N, C-alpha and C positions, 0 to 999 in steps of 0.2 A: 285307685279310684278314677284318675284321669284317663288311664288306659281303657278301663271298662267303659267309660262314657264314650270315648272316641270309637271304640269297636261297635258299640251299639249305634252310634250316629251313622257309621259307615253302612251298617246292615239296613238301617231305615232308609238311607238315601238310595239304596238299590231297589227299593219298592216304589210303586206308584202311589204318591201321596196327593190327596185332593186338595182343594182350596186354591188352585191356580186360576179358576174362573175362566171366563170367556176372554181370550186374549185379543179378540177383534172388537171388543166393546169400546165405545167412545169414552174418553177420560172424564168428561163432564156429565155423563148420563147418570141417572139415579141408581144407586145400588140397592138391592133387596137383601137386607141383612138376615132375613128370617129363613131363607131357603138354602138348602145344601144341594150341591151338584151330585150326580151319580158317583163321581170319583170320591167326593167327600164322604159319601155314605159307605163306600167300600173302605175308605180310610178308617171310618169310625168303628169298623168291625175288626180292626187289627188287634193283635195281642196287647192288652194293657200292660202286662209285665214287661214286654219288649220296649214299649214306648216310655214307660216310667223312668227307666234308667237313662234314656237318651234325652228326654224332655227336661230342659233346664228351667225350672220354675222360679229360680232365685231363692226358693225356700230350703233347698237341699244341696246347695253348693258348698264347697269346702270352707271350713271355718278359718278365720284369721287367727294367727298367733298373737299373743299379747305383746305390746311393745315393752321392752325391758327398761326403756328410758335412759340407756347408757350413752346416747349420742345427742348432742345439742342440735336442734332443728336448723338445717341450712336455709338461708334466705336467698332466693334468686337475686342476682345483681341487677341494678337498673341499667338499662342499655344506654350507653353514651351516644350522644348525637355526633354526627359526622361533621357538622358545621356549626357556626356560631348562632344560627337562628334556632337551632334545637329541633328542627323538623325534618331533617334528613338522617335516615338510619340505614344500617346494613344488617340483614339477618341472613346467616349462613347455616345451612344444614350440613352437618358433618358427622363422621364416625370417630370413635376413639375408645379409650378405656377409662374406667372410673373405679376408685376404691370405695365401693359401697360397703363391703365388709373389710374389716381391718386386715391388712396384709395381703389382700387379693385384688387383682385387677380384673374387672368385669368388662367384657366388650359391650359398648353402649352407643347410642346416638344422641345428638343434642343440637341445639342452636347456639352458635357462637361459643361452643364449649363442647365437652364430651358427653354431657347428660342434661336432659331438659333444656331450658333456655332462660333468657333474661326476662325482666319485666319491662315492657315498652310503655312509657307514659306519654299520653296524647292529651292535648288541650282542646276543648270544644272551640270551634271557630278557626283553628289553624289549618294550614295546608300541610299535609304529611307526605313526604317522599320517602319511599322504602325501596332499597335495593335488596332483592332476594337472590341468593347464590346457592346452587346445588353442588355441594362437594361430596355427596354420597356416591356410591358405586352403582346406583340404580335411579330410576325416575322417581320424582317426588313432586308435590305441589305445596304451596303455602296458603292454607285456608285460614282466613281471619273470622273465627267463629264469634258470631254476635255482632260483627261490624256491619254497619249499613254503607255499602260500597257498591259500585257498579259490578255487573255480572263478570266483566272482563278482568276486574281486580280481586274478585272474591276468592280465587284459588281453588276452585272446584276441580272435578276430573278433567275438564277440557283445558286446564292451564298447566299442563305438565311441563316440568323442566327436566331435560336430560342431564346426565352427569356432566358437570363442568359448565352448565348453562346458567345464565343470570337474567334477571328481568327487573324493571323498575315499575312500581305502581305509584300513582299520585292521586290523592283525594282530599277533599275537605271534610274535616271532622265536624259532623252536624248533630250528633246525638248527645244526650245528656250523660252525666257521670255514670260509669258502670265498670264492672270487673268482667272483662272478656278474655278470650284466649286464642292461641293459634296452634295449628297442628296440620299434618299432611292429609291429603284427600285423593291420592292417586288410586284408581281402580285396582283392586287386588293387592294393594300394598299398605293400605291405611292401617289395618289392625296391627300388623307386625311392626310398622315403623313407629306407631304410637307406643306399642308395648316395649320397644327398645329404647324409648326416651325422647321422642320428638314431640314436645309440648312446651309452650311458653305462655306468658301472661300479657294481657293489654289492660292498662288502667286508663280510663278516660276521666278527666277531671273538668270541672266547670266552676263558675262563680258560686253557684249554689252549694256544691260539695265542699268548698273551702270556707263557707260561711256558717256551717251547721254546728261547729264545735265538736265534731266527731273525732275520735282517735285517728290521727293521720300521720304519725311519725313512723315512716316505713321501717320495718324491722325492729321497732322499739315498742310500740303499742298498736301497730297496724300490720298484721301478718297475713300473707297469702298462705293457704294450705292446699297444695295440689295433691290430692289423695288418690293413690293408685295401688292396686294389689298385683302382686307378681309371684311367680314360682321360679326358684333357682335350682339348678341341678346340683350334683354332688361336688362339682368344681366351682360352684357359686357363679355360674354363668346363666344368662337368659337364653333359653332354647325355645322360642315361640312354637315351632312346628311340633315339638314333642308334647306340648301341653295344650295346643290349640283345640278349642271345642266349637263346633259349628253353631251352637246355640249361645255362645258367649264365653270367652276365656276368663277364668278366674284363678286366683292364686292364694296361697296361705300366708304370704308375707306382705305386710303393708309397708309402703314407702310414702312418706310425706315430704314433698319438695326433694324427692330422691334420697331422703335419709331413712335408713333402716333403724329400727328401735329408737324412734325419736323422743325427745322431751323438749318442752318449751319453758324457758325461764321468763317469768313476768313479775311485775311489781303489783302491789295492792292498788289497782286502778282499773278503770274501764279499758278493756282490751278488745280491738276489732279483729275478728277472724274472717278472712274472705275464703270461704269454702268452695273448692272446685272438685267435683267428681270427675277425675281424669281417667278413671278405669275403663277398660274395654267393655265390661258388662255388669259389674257388681253394683248393686244399690246399697246405699248407706243411710241408716237412721242415726244421726248424731245427737248425743245428749251427754250430760255431765253425770258421772257416777255418784256425785253427792245428791243428786235429785233436784238441784237448784235450777231456777229458771234463767233464761237469757232473753235477749230481745233480737228479733230479726229486723234489719233496717233496709235491706235491698234484695231484689231478685236478680235474675240473669242480666237484665238490661237497665236497671236504675233503682232509685230509692222508692220504697213504699211511702205512702203519704205520712204515716207516723209509725213509730216502732210498734212491733207486735210481740207481745210476751208469749213465750213458748217454753216447754221443757224438752222438746225434741224437734228436729227437722229432718225430713227425708229428701235425699237427692238421688236421682237416677243419672246414668252416665251423661255428662256434658252440662248438667244443671249446676248453677251457682247460687249461693246465698251468703249475704254478709250478716254476721251476728255479732253482738256486743255482749261480752261476759264482764260483769263488774266484780273483780276479784277482792274488792274491799268490802263487799256485801255478802259473800258466800257463807253458807252455814258452817263450812269448814274449809281450810286451805291445806289440810294435811292429806296427802295422797290423792289429791283431786286430779281427775283425768277426763278427757274426752273419750267416750266409749261408743260402741255401736249397739244395735238392737239385741245382739247376742250377749252383750256385756264384755266383749273383747276390748281391751285397752288399746285405744288408737294413739293417743297423745297424752302422756302424763304432764302435768304442770308443776314446775317448782316455783312456788310463790314466795318472793322475798318479803321480809318483814317491813321493808321501807314503804311508808305510805306516800302516795303521790297526790297532790292536789288534783281533784277530779273536776274537769270543766263540766259545766251544765250544758248539755246538748239540746239543741232545738227539738221540740216535739213535732213541729210541722216541718216535714222534709221535702214534700213534693205536692204536685196538684194533679196527679194521675187520676183518670176517670174513664169508665166505659160509658159513652154517651147514650142517651135515649135513642138517637138515630141509629147508632151502631147496633144496639140491642134489637131494633126493629127490622134490620136488614135480613132479607131472605138468605138461606144457605145456598151459595152458588158453586162451592167446591166440596165434593165429598171424598174422603180418604178412608179406605178400609184396610186396616193392618191385619195380616193373618199369617199363620204358619209357624214353623219351627225348623230348626236345622238349616239345611240348604234349600228348603222348600218355602221360604218366607216370600211373601208377595205384598204389593200395595195395589189395591183395586184389581186383584187377580193377575197382576203382571210383574215380571222382573225388569230390572233396570235395562234400558236400551239407550245408549248414548245418542243414537240417531232419532229417538222419538221424543216429542214434546207432549207431555201429559196434560198440562194446563196452560192457558193463556190468561194473563191479567194485565190491566192497564196501569201504567205508572201513576201513582198518586191517588188511586181509587181504592177505597176500603171495600173488601169483600169478606163475607163470613164463610169460613171453612168448618166442616164438621169431620172430626176425626173419630173413627169407630174402631175399637180393638175387638175383632171378632173372635170368640172363643173357639178352641179346637176340642177334641174329645177328652183331653186331659184338663180342660178348664182354661188353658191359655196362660200367657205370661205377660208381664208388664213390658210395654214398648215405650222407650223414651223418644218422642217425636221432635225432630229439629227442622227448621226452615232456615235456609241461607239467606243472607242479605237483608234481613228485616228483624224487627222486634214487634211482637204481636201482643194483643190483649186477650185475656181469658174471659169469655162471656159467661160460660156455664159448664158445669159437669153434671151430666144426666139431668139437665134442666134446672139444676140448683145453682145458686151463686157460688163462685169459687171461695175457698178459704181466705181469710184475711191476708195471709202471707203469700197468696198468688195474685193479689190485686196490684200488680205492677208489671213492668215490661218483661216479656219472656221471649226466649228464642228456642227453648227446648221445654218440653212438658211431658210428664209421666201419664201414660194412658193405661189403665188397668183393664183386664179382661172384661169384656162386655160393657165397657164404658164408652159413652159418647161425650166428646168435648167439643164445644164451639168456641172458635177464636176469631177475632177481627184482625185481618191481615192487610197491610198496606206496604207497598214497595216505593221507596223514594227514588230508586234508580232503575234504569233499564238493563236488560241482559237476561241471560239464562241462569237460573239458580236450581240447586238441589233441594229436595225435601226427603227425609229418610229416617229410619230407626237408627238411634245412635248407639245401640249395641253394635260394636264395630264389625263383628262377624256377621251379623244380619245385613248390615250395609254391604259388606263384601259379597254376600250371597244374593244380592239383587233387590233388597228391600229398600228401593230408592226410586224416586221419580224426578221429573224436571218440569219447571215452570218457566215460561218465557214472558218477561215483562216488557211490553211495548210502549 
């Protein structure tokens, strides 16, 4: 199946595909979403059969194998501080081997280890000093996804570290409690380096987060879940180039925290699951096979105002959600598991009979709001996402490191409108991410966002033919990326730059 998709992608890429738009247009000028160029009209007359195999809609990608639950979930270690103040850390990108499958060493990459990375805990108000070291055999960057930091410290494509090079960044932690992450962002290397294991977690804590009575015992009732799909060859190795798909690389084997066939042992208590979609391209709808509800307490960048009761939550690549499952109140604790929209078993739970005294958590968690002034602001930035394969564009253009697409003033809130323009096959979901900021969702197609999106976000799912308005403010100056977080789309040029002055 993977070979068939790759061959079709190659055939399509040899044709002239429309949707690239006028490359001489100004970045801030208004886009006409209703008209198609002559090239697009030609594109719409292409063979539907040919495109259907190559177009990855996320509805027909390879299904995931069920977790057998034979391996206890690994928990990323907390990164130890280098000094007594607890604010100086070293993060090292390196290569190695990992026993993902029993008795086999798989070549992998990781931070401060052979696979994935540690959890870096920061406190609001502190000054963090982080030394980054590249021990890989190729260039990389250290991108702090969701962190509000200066453009020079963000770790985008302009901040490349050569093999053996190191760099120190220093910043004050100013944002509220959140679950963030870090990963590489070097042009042409991001998708493969993430696929091979370069991903780690950042927890920001503050006075509010420690006063809410939420499960917070790391690895005991507060668990990070880095969810990634991969394909292993006959020798149980990761061979990105053999399975790479221009429209997003997906695999049949799920890893959570780098654990294959995981299970999680829990007590009969409230358990906090910090979900991170760390996959290159796959979307996940998480739910319990028992049909029970859970509550979502946080989005990408902070707490919701109050818990939102749900029976499923969908995350596109790079999105996060914190949920709480009360294992003392489920309809059954026998064979209960976290599953996806297809019913594939992602994470079986082994529920111990021991009851734990459950703390009463605060119902009021935050004071987030989209103000009347923000809702009344005019749209000043328009972003049009379009295309497939290696023909993806933003506002009709591919990424140019020497081009600034937008300019915005530090501390000034502007309203961006992101539009996902359909193609002849209907289009596909694009997860849209902005570096260096947390934004507010104003509306989806003119309607108020769902309750569980009324919180800080740095990535957002945009469906075909959907318009989303967001309120964006940058606390720091510098040049930042905005892009589709399907990593292969990012690699193929679905990325732009904004300069904050």
